[in-house]
C-alpha positions as CSV (number, residue, x, y, z in Angstrom):
1,X,100.3,-89.4,-118.5
2,X,101.3,-92.0,-116.1
3,X,99.7,-95.4,-116.3
4,X,97.3,-96.6,-113.6
5,X,98.6,-98.9,-111.0
6,X,96.1,-101.8,-110.4
7,X,95.7,-103.0,-106.7
8,X,93.2,-105.9,-106.1
9,X,90.8,-104.9,-109.1
10,X,90.7,-101.1,-107.6
11,X,92.4,-98.8,-109.8
12,X,94.7,-96.4,-108.4
13,X,96.6,-93.4,-109.5
14,X,100.0,-91.7,-108.6
15,X,99.9,-88.1,-108.5
16,X,102.7,-86.4,-110.9
17,X,102.7,-83.5,-108.0
18,X,103.5,-85.4,-104.7
19,X,104.0,-89.2,-105.9
20,X,101.3,-90.4,-103.5
21,X,98.9,-92.9,-104.6
22,X,95.4,-92.3,-104.9
23,X,92.1,-93.8,-106.0
24,X,91.1,-92.5,-109.4
25,X,87.9,-91.2,-108.0
26,X,90.7,-89.0,-105.9
27,X,92.4,-87.8,-108.9
28,X,92.2,-85.1,-111.7
29,X,93.9,-84.7,-114.9
30,X,95.3,-81.5,-115.7
31,X,97.6,-80.6,-118.5
32,X,97.8,-84.6,-119.2
33,X,98.9,-85.4,-115.8
34,X,97.2,-86.9,-112.9
35,X,97.1,-84.8,-109.8
36,X,95.3,-85.9,-106.3
37,X,93.0,-84.0,-105.0
38,X,95.1,-83.2,-101.7
39,X,97.6,-81.2,-104.0
40,X,94.7,-79.4,-105.6
41,X,92.3,-78.9,-102.4
42,X,94.3,-79.7,-99.5
43,X,92.5,-81.4,-96.5
44,X,89.1,-79.7,-97.4
45,X,86.3,-82.2,-98.3
46,X,83.8,-82.2,-101.2
47,X,80.5,-81.0,-100.8
48,X,77.4,-82.9,-101.0
49,X,74.7,-81.8,-103.2
50,X,71.5,-83.2,-104.8
51,X,70.1,-82.5,-108.1
52,X,66.7,-80.9,-108.2
53,X,65.9,-82.4,-111.7
54,X,67.6,-82.8,-115.2
55,X,67.8,-80.9,-118.4
56,X,65.9,-82.6,-121.1
57,X,66.7,-81.0,-124.7
58,X,68.7,-82.4,-128.3
59,X,72.0,-81.0,-127.1
60,X,75.5,-82.7,-126.6
61,X,79.1,-81.7,-126.3
62,X,80.3,-81.0,-129.9
63,X,83.6,-83.5,-130.9
64,X,85.7,-80.5,-131.1
65,X,87.1,-78.7,-127.9
66,X,84.5,-76.1,-128.0
67,X,80.6,-75.8,-128.5
68,X,77.4,-77.7,-128.6
69,X,76.0,-80.2,-131.2
70,X,72.6,-79.3,-131.7
71,X,71.1,-76.0,-132.7
72,X,68.0,-75.9,-130.4
73,X,68.4,-72.9,-128.0
74,X,65.0,-74.5,-126.2
75,X,65.6,-77.1,-123.2
76,X,63.0,-78.5,-120.6
77,X,64.3,-78.4,-117.1
78,X,62.6,-81.5,-115.7
79,X,62.2,-80.9,-112.0
80,X,61.6,-83.7,-109.4
81,X,57.9,-83.4,-108.3
82,X,59.4,-83.0,-104.5
83,X,60.3,-79.3,-105.7
84,X,56.7,-78.4,-106.7
85,X,56.1,-76.4,-103.6
86,X,59.3,-74.3,-104.0
87,X,58.1,-73.1,-107.8
88,X,55.1,-70.8,-106.3
89,X,54.7,-67.7,-108.4
90,X,58.0,-68.8,-110.6
91,X,55.5,-68.3,-113.8
92,X,55.5,-64.6,-113.1
93,X,59.4,-64.7,-113.5
94,X,61.0,-64.3,-116.9
95,X,65.0,-64.3,-116.4
96,X,66.2,-66.8,-114.1
97,X,69.7,-68.0,-113.1
98,X,70.1,-72.1,-113.7
99,X,73.0,-73.7,-111.6
100,X,73.8,-77.1,-112.7
101,X,76.2,-80.2,-112.6
102,X,78.9,-80.4,-115.6
103,X,78.4,-84.3,-115.7
104,X,80.2,-84.9,-119.2
105,X,84.0,-82.9,-118.6
106,X,86.9,-83.8,-120.4
107,X,90.6,-83.5,-118.9
108,X,91.1,-80.2,-117.7
109,X,93.5,-77.8,-119.5
110,X,95.0,-75.2,-117.4
111,X,95.6,-72.8,-120.1
112,X,94.4,-73.1,-123.8
113,X,93.0,-71.1,-126.6
114,X,89.4,-70.3,-126.0
115,X,86.8,-70.7,-128.9
116,X,85.4,-67.3,-128.6
117,X,88.3,-65.3,-129.8
118,X,91.3,-67.3,-129.8
119,X,93.0,-65.7,-126.6
120,X,95.0,-67.7,-124.5
121,X,93.4,-67.9,-121.0
122,X,92.9,-70.0,-117.9
123,X,89.7,-71.9,-117.1
124,X,88.8,-68.6,-114.9
125,X,88.5,-66.5,-118.1
126,X,86.8,-69.0,-120.3
127,X,83.3,-70.8,-120.6
128,X,84.6,-74.0,-120.8
129,X,82.8,-76.7,-119.2
130,X,85.9,-78.6,-118.5
131,X,86.8,-77.5,-114.7
132,X,87.4,-78.6,-111.7
133,X,84.3,-77.5,-109.7
134,X,82.2,-78.8,-112.7
135,X,79.7,-76.1,-111.7
136,X,77.8,-74.5,-114.7
137,X,75.7,-71.2,-114.5
138,X,73.6,-69.5,-117.0
139,X,71.0,-67.1,-117.2
140,X,68.2,-68.0,-119.4
141,X,65.0,-66.9,-120.5
142,X,61.7,-68.5,-119.1
143,X,59.4,-69.2,-121.8
144,X,56.5,-71.0,-119.5
145,X,56.2,-73.6,-116.8
146,X,54.1,-77.0,-117.5
147,X,53.7,-78.4,-114.0
148,X,57.3,-79.2,-112.7
149,X,58.7,-78.4,-116.3
150,X,60.5,-75.3,-117.1
151,X,60.6,-74.8,-120.5
152,X,63.8,-72.2,-120.9
153,X,65.6,-70.5,-123.7
154,X,69.4,-69.8,-123.8
155,X,70.8,-72.6,-121.6
156,X,74.4,-74.2,-122.7
157,X,73.6,-77.4,-120.6
158,X,73.7,-80.5,-122.6
159,X,70.7,-83.3,-122.4
160,X,70.7,-85.1,-118.9
161,X,72.3,-82.4,-117.0
162,X,71.6,-82.4,-113.7
163,X,70.0,-78.8,-112.3
164,X,71.4,-77.8,-109.0
165,X,69.5,-74.8,-108.5
166,X,67.2,-71.9,-109.7
167,X,67.3,-68.5,-108.9
168,X,66.0,-65.4,-110.0
169,X,68.2,-63.4,-112.5
170,X,70.0,-60.5,-110.4
171,X,70.4,-57.2,-112.3
172,X,74.1,-56.0,-111.7
173,X,74.7,-53.0,-110.1
């Protein structure tokens, strides 16, 4: 990985693809190389999304490349009080899809051996949280609703994960 360049207390990075200099926030580490946002996404602007709550559980990323530390499969999704009007009849449902932001990612590897079976794959053929979009989606079982808190089973997200949306799980055709 190329060294960072410091300019007036701002850290900048040289892209290994095009050679341009960009801010650290505008670069990604892929296969141990700095790549700028423009090389990855062209001139498209980032999308602004606000969280609606956060995950509360006893799970954290494992220090190995795969899995979670903490065996509890029950999580609490603590929604902001402002989300209460959108929860009407949510307690009647059992299967939900949770959309969340992967806030503790590591550098991305384009290809690797996935933990599930050891097969060499790319990011899109895996469940790795180390991805450019930083978006996680998980089907869960709703156990109960307590005010603006959802108790769910089966969520892979770690403690403190921002929740972006909740949807009714759709049956596959």
